[in-house]
FIBA-6218 format. One record per residue (C-alpha): z, y, x. Coordinates in steps of 0.05 Angstrom, whole numbers, plus 32768, in hexadecimal, padded with zeros to 4 digits. Layout:
<rs>
ZYX/...
</rs>
This chain:
<rs>
7FFC7FFE7FFE/7FEE8048801C/80298073802F/803980AA7FFB/803980DE8039/7FF180C1804C/7FD880C68004/7FF681147FFB/7FCB81218041/7F928104802A/7F8D81237FE2/7FA081678009/7F61815E8032/7F31814B8000/7F4B81867FD0/7F3C81B48007/7EF8819D8017/7EE3819D7FCC/7EFA81E17FC6/7ED181F27FFC/7E9181D77FD9/7E7A81B38014/7E7D81F28040/7EAA81CB8076/7E8A81B080B2/7E6A816D80A3/7E9D814A80D3/7ED7816180AC/7EBC8143806B/7EAA80FE808F/7EEC80F580AC/7F118103806E/7EDE80CD804F/7EEA809A8081/7F3480A28074/7F2C80978028/7F0A805A803E/7F39803F8075/7F7C804F804C/7F5E8031800B/7F6C80717FE6/7F2B80697FB8/7F4E80317F96/7F7F80597F6F/7F4B80717F3D/7F03804A7F4C/7EED80047F4E/7ECA800C7F90/7EC3803D7FD0/7E7B80507FBE/7E9180627F74/7EC4808F7F94/7E9380AA7FC6/7E6480BB7F8C/7E9680D97F64/7EB281057FA1/7E6A811B7FB6/7E6281417F72/7EAB81627F7E/7E90817C7FC4/7E5281987FA9/7E2981687FD4/7DF081387FC9/7E0680EE7FC6/7DD580DD7FFF/7DF58115802B/7E3C80FC8024/7E2280B58038/7E0380D38075/7E4080F28088/7E6880B5807F/7E38808680A3/7E3280B880DE/7E7F80BC80E8/7E84807480E8/7E5080648117/7E6B80998144/7EAC8071814B/7E8880348159/7E5D8059818B/7E9A807881AA/7EB4803181C0/7E72801E81DA/7E6A80578208/7EB6804F821A/7EA7800E8233/7E6D80248261/7E9D8057827E/7E7B80918256/7EB080BC823C/7EA280E881F6/7ECE811281D6/7EEA8105818B/7EB581148154/7EE0814D8139/7ECB8175817B/7E8181668175/7E7281838131/7E4881BC814F/7E20818D8178/7E118154815A/7DF4814F8112/7DFC811180E0/7DB1810780E1/7DB28100812E/7DE580CF812A/7DC280A880F1/7D7F80AA811D/7DA78091815D/7DC480568133/7D7E80408125/7D698047816D/7DA080208189/7D8C7FE58160/7D4B7FDE818F/7D4E800981CA/7D657FE68207/7DB17FF6821A/7DA5801C825D/7D788048823E/7DA1804F8200/7DD980698228/7DB2809E8245/7D9980B38203/7DDA80B481E0/7DF780E28219/7DC281138212/7DD0811281C4/7E13811B81CE/7E0C815281FF/7DD9817681CE/7DA181798201/7D6A814F81DB/7D4C8171819D/7D4D814A815B/7D008146815A/7D058121819C/7D3A80F78186/7D0A80E78143/7CCD80D8816F/7CF880A9819C/7D0B807E815D/7CC280838149/7CB08067818B/7CE1802B818A/7CE58017813E/7CA37FEB8140/7CD07FBA8169/7CF27FAD8126/7CB97F978102/7CC57FC480C5/7D087FA580BC/7D3C7FD4809D/7D887FD38081/7D8C7FE8803A/7DC97FE9800F/7E127FD5801C/7E227F93803F/7DDA7F8A805B/7DD67F74809D/7DB97FA880CA/7D7D7F8C80EE/7D867F8F813E/7D5C7F728179/7D877F4481A3/7D557F1181C0/7D157F3381BA/7CD07F0781AF/7C937F1381DB/7C797F4181A1/7CBF7F68819C/7CBF7F7281EA/7C797F9081E7/7C8F7FC781B5/7CD07FD281D9/7CA07FE38219/7C7A800981EF/7CB1803681D9/7CCD803A821C/7C8880558237/7C80808781F7/7CCA80A18206/7CB780AB824F/7C7780D38238/7CA780FA820A/7CD5810D8241/7C9D811E826D/7C85815E8241/7C3E81518256/7C4D815D829E/7C26811C82B0/7BE48137828C/7BD2816E82BE/7BEB818E82FD/7C0681C782D1/7C3D81C082A1/7C2581C98259/7C3982098237/7C3D81DD81FA/7C4B819281ED/7C52816581AE/7C49811B81AF/7C2E80F68170/7C3480AF816A/7C088080814A/7BE380BD812B/7BAC80B280F7/7B6B80E180FC/7B4C80F880BA/7B1A80C380B0/7AD680CA8091/7ABA80A0805B/7AB3805A8078/7ADA806580B6/7B07802E80C6/7B51804980DE/7B5280448127/7B96802D814A/7BA58061817B/7BF2805B819E/7BFB80A281AB/7BDD80E681AF/7BF7812581DA/7BE9816981C5/7BEE819C81FA/7BDA81E68211/7BCD81E08261/7BD782268284/7BB3824F8296/7B7B82458261/7BB082308232/7B7A820C8208/7B9481D381DB/7B83818C81F3/7B8D814A81D6/7B9C81128204/7B9380CD81E6/7BC9809681FD/7BBA804681FE/7BFA801F8213/7BEF7FDD8239/7C297FB38255/7C047FA38295/7BBF7FA782B8/7BB97F5C82C2/7B887F52828C/7B597F85826E/7B277F698243/7AEB7F87821C/7B157F8A81E1/7B477FB48204/7B0E7FE1821D/7AF97FEA81D3/7B407FFC81BC/7B32803B81EE/7AF2805781C8/7B1B8078818F/7B4580A181C6/7B0080B781E6/7AED80C8819C/7B2380E9817E/7B42810A81BC/7B2C813881F6/7B4A8107822E/7B5B80BA8229/7B8D809D8250/7BAB8054825C/7BF4804F826C/7C0E800D8287/7C567FED8286/7C487FD382C8/7C0C7FD782F8/7BF07FAF8335/7BCA7FD48362/7BAB7F998382/7B8D7F86833F/7B7E7FC9832C/7B4E7FD282E6/7B087FDC82FE/7AF07FCE82B3/7B1080128298/7AE0804C829F/7AEA808182D4/7AF580BB82A2/7B3080988284/7B7380AC82A5/7BA5807282BA/7BF0807B82BF/7C2E804C82C8/7C72805382AD/7C9E804C82E5/7CE5804782C6/7CEE808982A5/7CB780AE82C3/7C6980B082B8/7C4280A582FC/7BF280B982FA/7BCB808E831B/7B8880B0830A/7B8080EF82E0/7B5480EC829D/7B0F8113829D/7AE3812C8263/7AA081118260/7A6A81188230/7A7A810181ED/7AC6810C81F9/7AEB812681B9/7AAA8126818C/7ADC8113814F/7B188140816C/7B1A816A812C/7B26812E8106/7B618122812C/7B7B81658125/7B74816680DD/7B9C811E80DE/7BD581418108/7BD9817F80D7/7BDF8150809F/7C15812A80BD/7C3E816480CC/7C36817A808A/7C50813B8067/
</rs>
């Protein structure tokens, strides 16, 4: 049975928060909700914790989905704190991070942790908690890795969260792709030119606006940049390959959409054996290799006759994607 003094404290906190109509920092609300769950306070008048939360969200003047997000974020942070402390990474209590970490960022991190390899995740978690990674980059990191889950999601209370522990070959390939895309994102386009781009945006699996009868091409990523001093917009198409051991005619065929819809075409390898090389790849197509967290250029991409003949369709596709 919950101590009467504890009940009075809970009721006081809940009343203060409800009178403020959700104007208190999200962390204060989330911690109060966690205490209601921990103490079993909800059992006083409700049949379930879910029923209580729905009722309390109305008192706060918050959407039910927002209160669930606060609750899940705070609960996840407690688990994350223990995980990081085991790795020797100290992080402050959640109450001290209310201006640095949003519930949305913690929600995205919880998804990423299910699939990202542990060493990379630890670095990512530190940057999120330091407030040094923009939410857009964090969201794109999730987009880069989520293919490895094969569309599996966890929805509803009590549903087991899909997580990758012993990845299959296909899942390993998707995880490698996630690492490469994350490295490209971190590079801010510095690997595409001798000059650091004045503008950089990475789009994962973009879909150009298709003409009647055209088939949807598979493109791993495109990078939109402005390169000084001319600062003209350039589209760089990216094809990701795990290694250069075998490069078939089919692989060569997959490069055609890059040349058509982008100004420059690149192949990025997860590993590269220089003795083998890739003589079958046309010389105007750039080559890169992901070396840990860095991207190394093996050969710069060049524009040739026919490069980017359908680039306007790609721009239209990207504009449509950003508007959705």
